[in-house]
Backbone bond lengths (Angstrom), bond angles and torsions (degrees), N, CA, C in turn:
res aa  C-N    CA-C-N  psi(-1)  N-CA   C-N-CA  omega(-1)  CA-C   N-CA-C  phi
1 D - - - 1.455 - - 1.526 111.69 -
2 S 1.328 116.77 -42.89 1.465 120.28 -179.20 1.523 110.94 -64.39
3 I 1.328 116.34 -41.94 1.466 119.78 -179.96 1.525 109.96 -65.83
4 R 1.335 116.37 -41.82 1.464 119.94 179.03 1.539 110.34 -61.86
5 D 1.334 116.12 -43.76 1.466 119.92 177.37 1.524 111.23 -64.32
6 G 1.326 116.49 -39.19 1.463 121.06 177.91 1.513 111.85 -64.17
7 I 1.323 116.24 -41.70 1.467 120.51 177.95 1.525 109.99 -64.35
8 R 1.324 115.83 -43.56 1.466 119.99 178.92 1.533 110.50 -60.88
9 A 1.319 116.61 -45.67 1.469 120.46 178.91 1.528 110.75 -63.15
10 G 1.331 116.60 -40.20 1.461 120.80 177.92 1.516 111.92 -62.71
11 I 1.321 116.81 -41.52 1.464 121.14 179.28 1.528 110.57 -64.74
12 V 1.331 116.50 -43.63 1.467 120.07 178.08 1.530 109.95 -62.47
13 G 1.326 116.46 -43.84 1.467 120.59 179.06 1.515 112.19 -61.49
14 V 1.325 116.59 -45.55 1.467 120.52 179.67 1.530 110.14 -65.44
15 A 1.330 117.32 -39.25 1.467 120.10 178.09 1.528 110.86 -61.17
16 L 1.324 116.72 -40.85 1.467 120.01 177.40 1.524 111.19 -65.36
17 V 1.319 116.45 -41.23 1.470 120.63 177.85 1.526 109.98 -61.61
18 V 1.327 116.99 -44.68 1.469 121.46 178.91 1.528 109.80 -59.39
19 L 1.320 116.55 -46.87 1.460 121.02 -179.78 1.530 111.30 -60.05
20 I 1.317 116.64 -45.72 1.462 120.67 -179.55 1.530 111.00 -65.84
21 M 1.335 117.06 -44.99 1.472 120.34 -178.54 1.526 111.33 -61.45
22 V 1.320 116.60 -46.08 1.466 120.07 -177.64 1.530 110.62 -69.87
23 T 1.328 116.73 -38.71 1.464 119.93 179.70 1.527 111.40 -67.17
24 Y 1.317 116.95 -43.85 1.461 120.58 -174.22 1.530 112.61 -82.29
25 Y 1.338 116.94 -42.16 1.468 120.12 -174.03 1.528 113.89 -103.41
26 R 1.311 118.44 -3.00 1.460 124.54 178.31 1.526 112.76 50.31
27 L 1.323 119.11 -115.77 1.467 121.35 -177.33 1.524 110.85 -56.71
28 S 1.298 116.97 -46.70 1.461 120.10 -179.70 1.524 110.49 -61.47
29 G 1.317 116.72 -36.47 1.461 120.79 176.31 1.515 111.98 -64.08
30 V 1.331 116.72 -39.26 1.468 120.59 176.88 1.530 109.96 -63.55
31 L 1.331 116.93 -42.96 1.466 120.46 177.33 1.530 110.51 -61.99
32 A 1.331 116.68 -40.48 1.467 120.76 179.07 1.521 111.21 -65.62
33 V 1.325 117.31 -38.99 1.466 120.84 179.35 1.529 110.20 -66.37
34 A 1.326 117.39 -40.99 1.468 120.37 176.36 1.523 110.23 -61.81
35 A 1.327 116.72 -42.42 1.468 120.61 177.59 1.523 110.75 -66.79
36 L 1.330 117.32 -34.85 1.462 121.18 178.63 1.525 110.80 -65.08
37 A 1.324 116.70 -36.30 1.467 119.93 175.83 1.529 109.93 -62.76
38 L 1.327 116.79 -43.41 1.467 120.26 176.59 1.522 111.10 -65.83
39 Y 1.326 116.80 -36.05 1.463 121.23 176.83 1.529 110.31 -57.28
40 V 1.339 116.90 -46.25 1.469 120.66 179.84 1.525 109.95 -62.22
41 V 1.326 116.96 -43.78 1.469 120.85 178.22 1.528 110.26 -60.65
42 F 1.334 117.56 -47.65 1.469 121.44 -179.96 1.526 111.33 -60.99
43 T 1.330 116.61 -43.20 1.463 120.39 -178.33 1.523 110.98 -65.73
44 L 1.317 117.04 -47.90 1.467 119.89 179.76 1.524 111.00 -65.84
45 A 1.328 117.38 -36.53 1.469 120.42 176.20 1.523 110.42 -65.36
46 G 1.328 117.19 -40.11 1.463 120.79 177.11 1.513 111.69 -62.45
47 L 1.318 116.63 -43.42 1.467 120.27 177.87 1.524 110.67 -63.55
48 A 1.327 116.11 -45.83 1.465 119.97 179.88 1.522 111.13 -65.79
49 G 1.325 116.86 -39.24 1.460 121.16 179.93 1.515 113.14 -60.86
50 F 1.328 116.22 -33.48 1.460 120.50 177.73 1.525 112.10 -91.89
51 G 1.328 116.68 1.26 1.455 120.83 177.26 1.519 114.50 77.21
52 F 1.328 117.82 22.70 1.462 121.02 -179.99 1.522 110.31 -87.37
53 T 1.316 115.03 146.18 1.452 122.14 175.72 1.519 108.26 -101.18
54 L 1.314 116.97 140.15 1.458 120.81 -179.62 1.525 109.11 -80.89
55 T 1.327 115.88 111.34 1.461 122.90 178.42 1.526 108.93 -103.96
56 L 1.322 116.51 179.45 1.459 119.54 178.59 1.531 112.22 -60.76
57 P 1.346 119.77 -46.06 1.471 118.61 175.15 1.534 112.13 -63.27
58 G 1.324 116.27 -35.65 1.460 119.70 176.55 1.515 111.32 -64.45
59 L 1.320 115.76 -38.38 1.460 120.51 176.74 1.531 110.46 -62.62
60 A 1.329 116.56 -38.67 1.470 120.39 176.15 1.530 110.17 -62.73
61 G 1.331 116.87 -41.12 1.464 120.77 176.70 1.515 111.70 -63.18
62 L 1.326 116.22 -38.61 1.464 120.87 178.60 1.529 110.77 -64.75
63 V 1.325 116.32 -46.50 1.466 120.15 -179.85 1.530 110.56 -63.51
64 L 1.331 116.99 -41.72 1.469 120.12 177.70 1.524 110.93 -62.39
65 S 1.322 116.72 -41.40 1.465 118.77 -178.84 1.530 111.74 -71.47
66 V 1.337 118.17 -24.27 1.468 120.10 171.36 1.528 108.77 -61.93
67 G 1.318 115.91 -44.02 1.465 120.04 177.23 1.513 112.19 -60.64
68 I 1.318 116.22 -38.73 1.465 121.02 178.31 1.529 110.15 -65.85
69 A 1.334 115.99 -40.60 1.468 120.42 178.64 1.528 110.71 -63.29
70 V 1.315 116.31 -43.48 1.465 120.48 178.87 1.526 110.07 -64.52
71 D 1.329 116.85 -41.14 1.465 121.15 179.45 1.527 111.06 -58.73
72 A 1.319 117.19 -42.14 1.469 120.17 179.30 1.527 110.44 -61.38
73 N 1.323 116.32 -42.30 1.463 119.35 178.59 1.522 111.83 -65.72
74 V 1.320 116.94 -40.22 1.467 120.33 178.50 1.527 110.22 -61.81
75 L 1.334 116.94 -43.25 1.468 120.13 177.55 1.526 111.03 -57.99
76 I 1.324 115.85 -45.73 1.467 120.67 -179.86 1.529 110.63 -63.28
77 F 1.327 116.52 -48.02 1.465 120.02 -176.62 1.524 111.65 -63.71
78 E 1.310 117.14 -39.01 1.466 119.73 179.34 1.526 111.01 -67.57
79 R 1.322 116.70 -36.77 1.474 119.27 176.36 1.519 110.79 -66.86
80 I 1.335 116.89 -40.65 1.469 119.90 176.93 1.526 109.54 -61.72
81 R 1.319 116.52 -43.82 1.468 120.81 178.76 1.531 110.76 -58.65
82 E 1.333 116.75 -43.90 1.471 120.39 178.35 1.526 111.18 -60.36
83 E 1.326 116.09 -42.59 1.470 119.87 179.81 1.527 110.79 -64.49
84 L 1.323 117.50 -40.81 1.465 120.73 177.69 1.525 110.93 -64.35
85 Q 1.331 116.73 -38.71 1.466 120.36 178.81 1.526 111.85 -66.64
86 H 1.330 116.30 -24.56 1.464 120.39 176.32 1.530 111.75 -84.92
87 G 1.336 116.54 7.22 1.454 120.35 174.20 1.518 115.66 87.94
88 K 1.319 118.21 11.46 1.464 120.85 179.83 1.525 110.43 -72.14
89 L 1.323 115.83 151.61 1.457 121.44 172.65 1.526 108.62 -65.85
90 V 1.329 116.30 157.20 1.464 120.26 -173.33 1.525 111.64 -57.31
91 R 1.322 117.84 -51.62 1.471 119.92 -177.69 1.530 110.97 -61.72
92 T 1.309 117.33 -41.58 1.468 121.16 178.15 1.524 110.30 -64.08
93 A 1.335 116.82 -41.59 1.466 120.94 179.20 1.523 110.98 -62.44
94 V 1.327 116.61 -40.46 1.469 120.12 178.23 1.526 109.80 -65.24
95 D 1.328 116.88 -48.78 1.470 120.18 179.80 1.524 111.55 -58.18
96 E 1.322 116.68 -48.64 1.462 120.08 -177.66 1.521 111.90 -72.95
97 G 1.321 117.06 -31.08 1.462 120.07 176.27 1.519 111.27 -61.98
98 F 1.329 116.04 -45.58 1.467 119.84 176.94 1.521 110.69 -63.82
99 L 1.323 116.01 -44.84 1.464 120.53 -178.84 1.529 111.71 -59.66
100 H 1.325 117.06 -46.21 1.461 120.70 -176.33 1.527 113.12 -75.29
101 A 1.324 117.89 -23.73 1.469 120.37 178.26 1.527 111.92 -83.34
102 M 1.326 116.34 -17.77 1.461 121.00 -171.40 1.522 114.18 -57.89
103 S 1.317 118.37 -45.89 1.466 119.45 -175.82 1.523 111.17 -64.32
104 A 1.325 118.04 -40.18 1.466 120.53 178.57 1.521 111.06 -65.93
105 I 1.333 116.72 -40.08 1.465 120.56 179.48 1.518 110.32 -65.51
106 I 1.311 116.80 -47.65 1.467 120.39 -179.07 1.522 110.65 -63.92
107 D 1.323 117.96 -46.47 1.465 120.91 -179.83 1.523 112.01 -58.19
108 S 1.320 116.92 -49.12 1.464 119.44 -177.04 1.523 111.70 -67.65
109 N 1.324 117.23 -39.50 1.461 119.65 -179.30 1.522 112.31 -70.90
110 V 1.320 117.09 -40.66 1.469 119.68 179.09 1.523 110.43 -65.54
111 S 1.326 117.87 -43.16 1.463 119.36 -179.54 1.530 111.15 -65.85
112 T 1.317 117.90 -38.26 1.466 120.57 177.32 1.524 110.69 -68.24
113 A 1.329 117.40 -40.94 1.466 120.57 178.43 1.527 111.12 -64.62
114 L 1.328 117.44 -39.99 1.472 119.97 177.34 1.526 111.08 -63.98
115 T 1.313 116.96 -40.57 1.466 120.75 176.58 1.523 110.39 -62.62
116 A 1.329 116.73 -43.17 1.464 120.38 178.28 1.526 110.85 -64.34
117 F 1.320 117.33 -37.31 1.467 120.97 177.94 1.529 110.66 -63.59
118 I 1.320 116.65 -42.22 1.471 120.19 177.18 1.527 109.89 -63.87
119 L 1.327 117.41 -41.28 1.467 120.28 175.40 1.524 110.97 -58.52
120 Y 1.320 116.36 -40.97 1.463 120.26 178.23 1.529 110.84 -62.50
121 L 1.334 116.48 -43.21 1.468 120.22 -177.54 1.524 112.85 -66.88
122 V 1.313 117.62 -40.01 1.467 120.42 -174.97 1.524 113.09 -96.95
123 G 1.323 117.49 -14.02 1.457 120.70 -176.36 1.515 112.74 -88.97
124 T 1.318 113.82 176.59 1.460 121.18 174.72 1.523 108.08 -120.64
125 G 1.306 117.31 -179.93 1.457 126.99 -176.91 1.514 118.62 -9.47
126 P 1.337 118.61 -80.27 1.469 119.93 -175.36 1.532 113.38 -62.81
127 V 1.324 117.04 -39.10 1.465 120.37 179.50 1.523 109.81 -66.49
128 Q 1.323 116.69 -39.29 1.460 120.26 177.75 1.525 110.89 -65.24
129 G 1.338 116.94 -39.12 1.466 120.37 177.23 1.518 111.87 -61.69
130 F 1.328 115.60 -41.93 1.464 120.87 175.94 1.523 110.08 -61.00
131 A 1.334 116.00 -47.00 1.468 121.31 -176.51 1.524 111.63 -63.43
132 I 1.324 116.89 -45.77 1.471 120.79 -179.18 1.527 110.56 -62.32
133 T 1.333 115.94 -46.49 1.464 119.17 179.88 1.522 110.74 -61.90
134 L 1.321 116.30 -40.16 1.460 120.32 179.23 1.529 111.26 -64.69
135 I 1.320 117.43 -43.59 1.473 120.96 179.74 1.526 110.98 -63.08
136 I 1.326 116.75 -46.37 1.468 120.18 178.89 1.530 109.91 -64.16
137 G 1.330 116.78 -40.46 1.461 121.01 177.99 1.519 112.51 -63.43
138 I 1.331 116.37 -38.71 1.468 120.05 178.15 1.524 110.43 -65.21
139 A 1.325 116.41 -42.73 1.472 119.82 178.10 1.531 110.28 -60.90
140 A 1.331 116.33 -46.03 1.466 120.33 178.64 1.525 110.93 -63.88
141 S 1.321 116.47 -37.33 1.464 121.50 178.79 1.520 111.28 -62.44
142 M 1.314 116.34 -44.72 1.467 119.56 -179.71 1.523 110.91 -65.20
143 I 1.327 116.61 -41.25 1.465 120.41 179.04 1.525 110.23 -61.88
144 T 1.331 116.38 -47.67 1.465 118.19 -176.78 1.525 112.19 -70.42
145 A 1.332 117.85 -40.25 1.470 119.32 -178.65 1.521 111.62 -69.86
146 I 1.317 116.83 -44.85 1.461 120.31 -173.06 1.525 112.41 -80.79
147 F 1.323 117.26 -41.42 1.462 119.81 -173.91 1.529 113.46 -103.36
148 V 1.326 117.66 -46.59 1.463 120.21 -173.67 1.528 111.18 -70.52
149 V 1.331 117.53 -50.87 1.468 119.45 -179.36 1.524 110.27 -62.10
150 R 1.313 117.05 -40.42 1.474 120.14 178.08 1.533 110.54 -61.92
151 T 1.329 116.82 -43.04 1.465 120.93 177.82 1.524 110.53 -61.94
152 F 1.337 116.91 -42.94 1.465 120.07 176.93 1.531 110.90 -58.62
153 Y 1.325 116.95 -44.18 1.466 120.70 177.38 1.527 110.73 -60.53
154 M 1.319 117.37 -46.04 1.466 120.33 -177.17 1.527 110.99 -63.78
155 I 1.323 116.91 -40.77 1.468 120.06 176.87 1.525 109.65 -62.17
156 W 1.326 116.19 -46.82 1.465 121.06 179.90 1.530 110.99 -59.30
157 L 1.330 116.08 -46.07 1.467 120.11 -177.62 1.526 112.25 -72.10
158 D 1.330 118.35 -33.22 1.466 120.72 176.89 1.525 111.05 -64.22
159 R 1.321 116.50 -32.26 1.464 120.41 179.53 1.529 112.06 -80.66
160 R 1.331 116.23 -14.27 1.460 121.93 179.57 1.527 109.20 -133.87
161 P 1.339 117.42 68.58 1.467 120.32 -173.86 1.531 114.30 -63.80
162 D 1.329 117.43 -22.30 1.463 119.69 -178.64 1.531 112.38 -97.17
163 M 1.312 116.98 15.99 1.461 121.67 -178.31 1.531 110.32 -61.90
164 A 1.324 116.25 124.53 1.464 120.56 -175.54 1.521 113.03 -99.57
165 T 1.332 116.80 -19.01 1.461 120.24 179.90 1.524 109.50 -143.05
166 L 1.310 115.37 165.33 1.461 121.03 -177.48 1.514 108.17 -140.13
167 S 1.325 116.16 136.03 1.468 118.75 179.24 1.523 109.49 -82.43
168 V 1.307 114.19 97.67 1.467 121.47 177.66 1.507 107.05 -123.38
């Protein structure tokens, strides 16, 4: 019952995040939602690949890492927006937005992963499950934010080389 309630709460939370991202960031939000879907696949595949079972603490780690994944995208989108406001061309703004957001994304993810690793070392069963899920989720988050969303942008921009503005 607790896991079912946790899954239901997670689905509602993710649905709200999707709604907010798409409403606020429009095209960029759609790209982030597509990357978030891949993030979930990568995270669950990582858990399954290591033979881990998703428990209630693991579900909490998954939901927390969804927030981390969204945060990385928000950092990137806000940097892109700043570059566009400074008059940069769309492709340049995307490139520099990713570049300038990178240090904040790496710093926050590495510090959270190190904290989760310490939790794994000193914790027992449920705490370790939370920590493992969080670490795998952080890895998937970094992959999707840094590589997948950027690839989505490049594909979008390659198909529209004369694009003068971007909905960020």
